[in-house]
C-alpha positions as CSV (number, residue, x, y, z in Angstrom):
1,M,-72.7,-39.4,-44.7
2,N,-70.4,-36.5,-43.9
3,S,-67.1,-35.9,-45.5
4,D,-65.0,-36.9,-42.4
5,K,-66.7,-40.3,-42.2
6,I,-66.3,-40.9,-46.0
7,D,-62.6,-40.0,-45.6
8,K,-62.2,-42.5,-42.7
9,V,-63.9,-45.3,-44.6
10,S,-61.9,-44.5,-47.7
11,D,-58.6,-44.5,-45.7
12,N,-59.6,-47.8,-44.1
13,L,-60.4,-49.4,-47.5
14,F,-57.1,-48.0,-48.9
15,S,-55.2,-49.6,-46.0
16,Q,-57.0,-52.9,-46.4
17,A,-56.3,-52.8,-50.2
18,I,-52.6,-52.2,-49.6
19,D,-52.4,-55.1,-47.2
20,L,-54.1,-57.4,-49.7
21,I,-51.9,-56.3,-52.6
22,E,-48.7,-56.6,-50.5
23,T,-49.6,-60.1,-49.4
24,A,-50.4,-61.1,-52.9
25,K,-47.0,-59.7,-54.1
26,R,-45.1,-61.7,-51.4
27,N,-47.1,-64.9,-52.3
28,I,-46.3,-64.4,-56.0
29,V,-42.5,-64.1,-55.3
30,K,-42.6,-67.2,-53.1
31,N,-44.5,-69.2,-55.7
32,V,-42.1,-68.1,-58.5
33,N,-39.1,-68.9,-56.3
34,N,-40.6,-72.4,-55.5
35,N,-41.3,-73.0,-59.2
36,I,-37.8,-72.0,-60.1
37,V,-36.3,-74.3,-57.5
38,H,-38.4,-77.2,-58.7
39,T,-37.5,-76.6,-62.3
40,Y,-33.8,-76.3,-61.6
41,F,-33.8,-79.3,-59.3
42,G,-35.7,-81.3,-62.0
43,I,-33.4,-80.3,-64.8
44,G,-30.4,-81.2,-62.6
45,K,-31.9,-84.6,-61.9
46,M,-32.6,-85.3,-65.5
47,I,-29.0,-84.6,-66.4
48,V,-27.6,-86.8,-63.5
49,V,-30.0,-89.6,-64.3
50,E,-29.0,-89.5,-68.0
51,E,-25.4,-89.5,-67.1
52,Q,-25.7,-92.4,-64.7
53,N,-28.0,-94.5,-66.9
54,G,-25.8,-94.1,-69.9
55,E,-22.7,-94.3,-67.8
56,L,-21.4,-91.2,-69.6
57,R,-17.9,-90.2,-69.5
58,A,-17.1,-86.7,-68.2
59,E,-16.4,-85.3,-71.7
60,Y,-19.7,-86.6,-73.0
61,G,-21.5,-85.2,-70.0
62,K,-20.1,-81.8,-70.8
63,Q,-21.3,-82.1,-74.4
64,L,-24.7,-83.1,-73.2
65,I,-24.9,-80.0,-71.0
66,K,-23.6,-77.8,-73.8
67,N,-26.2,-79.2,-76.3
68,L,-29.0,-78.7,-73.8
69,S,-27.9,-75.2,-73.1
70,V,-27.8,-74.3,-76.8
71,K,-31.3,-75.7,-77.4
72,L,-32.8,-74.0,-74.3
73,L,-31.2,-70.7,-75.1
74,N,-32.6,-70.9,-78.7
75,R,-36.0,-71.3,-77.2
76,Y,-35.9,-69.1,-74.1
77,K,-33.0,-66.7,-74.9
78,T,-31.7,-66.3,-71.4
79,G,-31.1,-68.2,-68.1
80,Y,-29.8,-71.4,-69.5
81,S,-26.1,-70.9,-70.2
82,Q,-23.8,-73.9,-69.9
83,R,-22.7,-72.6,-66.5
84,N,-26.4,-72.3,-65.3
85,I,-27.2,-75.8,-66.5
86,E,-24.1,-77.2,-64.8
87,Q,-25.2,-75.4,-61.6
88,M,-28.6,-77.0,-61.9
89,R,-26.8,-80.4,-62.0
90,Q,-24.7,-79.5,-59.0
91,F,-27.8,-78.3,-57.2
92,Y,-29.5,-81.6,-57.6
93,I,-26.3,-83.5,-56.5
94,A,-25.9,-81.3,-53.4
95,F,-29.4,-81.8,-52.2
96,T,-29.8,-85.5,-53.0
97,I,-29.0,-88.3,-50.7
98,P,-28.1,-91.6,-52.6
99,Q,-30.6,-94.3,-52.0
100,T,-32.7,-97.0,-53.5
101,V,-34.9,-96.2,-56.6
102,S,-38.1,-97.2,-54.7
103,A,-37.5,-94.4,-52.2
104,E,-36.3,-91.9,-54.6
105,L,-39.6,-90.2,-55.5
106,S,-40.7,-89.7,-52.0
107,E,-37.3,-88.5,-51.0
108,D,-37.3,-85.9,-53.8
109,N,-40.6,-84.5,-52.4
110,K,-39.1,-84.3,-48.9
111,I,-36.0,-82.6,-50.3
112,M,-38.1,-80.1,-52.2
113,K,-40.2,-79.3,-49.1
114,N,-37.0,-78.8,-47.1
115,I,-35.6,-76.4,-49.8
116,E,-38.9,-74.5,-50.0
117,F,-39.0,-74.2,-46.2
118,Q,-35.4,-72.7,-46.2
119,L,-36.5,-70.2,-48.9
120,S,-39.5,-69.0,-47.0
């Protein structure tokens, strides 16, 4: 095989490798973003459900968020300030439509798919 042909084959392989790597990077970012959205939505839901089931007063709800923030920050160091936890709660509230408990799980899946579609 001559040098020119080897160079062409090498360039072609290089181009294909770049395409594969770039596609993988885009998919990784999408998957990470989807996982973050699911996590934040889930944390927000847990807080709202706890507040509603316990019929918590506003001050107690703030304390609940503060305590959760302190514990998560002790474990993960960043990303879980009180403000972030409150935003997770607001995120869940903003994307949730009140309805019966029996429809809640399937509706959560629909909401998450809609959010994922908007992020894509």
